[in-house]
C-alpha positions, 0 to 999 in steps of 0.5 A, a space after each residue: 500500500 505504501 508503494 502506491 501512495 503519491 509521495 512514494 511514486 514521486 520519490 521513486 521518480 526523483 531517484 530514477 532521474 538523479 540516480 544514486 549518489 556515488 562516493 568520490 574516491 579520488 577525493 577520499 584517496 587524496 585525504 588518506 594520502 595526506 593523512 598518511 604523509 602527516 603521520 609519517 612526518 610527525 612520528 620521526 625519531 626525534 626524542 624531546 625531553 620535557 622542558 620545565 620552565 625553572 630549569 636553564 640547561 647548560 650549553 654544550 656542543 654535544 651532538 648526541 640526541 637524548 635517549 628515552 630514559 627516566 628524567 630527573 629535573 633539578 631547578 628552582 627549589 625542587 627535584 622532580 622525577 617524571 613530573 613528580 616532586 620527590 625532594 626539595 633542594 634546600 633540605 637535600 643540601 642541608 642533610 649530611 648523607 649522600 643518598 636522597 631518600 625521596 629520590 631513591 624511593 621514586 627511582 625504585 618505583 620507576 625501575 620497572 618502567 626504565 629501559 634496561 641496557 647491557 653493560 660491557 661486563 655483561 650485566 644490566 643497568 638502567 638509563 637516566 637523564 638528569 636535567 640540571 639547572 646550570 646554577 645548581 651546586 656540584 654537591 647537589 649533582 653528586 648526591 643525585 648521581 650517587 642516589 641514581 647509582 644506588 637505585 641501579 641507574 648507572 647509565 647517567 646522561 646530563 641534558 644540555 642545551 645545544 649551542 651554536 659552534 664557533 663557525 656559526 654552524 650547528 
């Protein structure tokens, strides 16, 4: 009955005149090509370290790119591991012992997620990157490094800001 109504006949005639709409595959292929190209370009092997505003890195002519590792940021008033505050700089410098308890506890927690690398002796160690402000005292850096070694993070990298070479080339 529905097929015999005046409206259904009009709709049927309209569809016969205009035909079924086709999907324009050329435009769709263009969109997917652009999308694939964008994903390839944006997923390069460049690894960026987090950039806390309180840390001014020292400058260097180092050419080596940073590796994917646990990051300790030291600057301002805090010691931060992977974005989490673990200790204050003033209280760390005031204590006599070389191990920083809050940092050690956090590094023990992060040990399961850290990348393990083989040493020359056949053992294993974990990698860690220290982003230390250029103004921090060496005594503090030494305490941080000793705590890292105590937590089995023996492959320590220091993050630096790349400086232009003397000839103006980077």
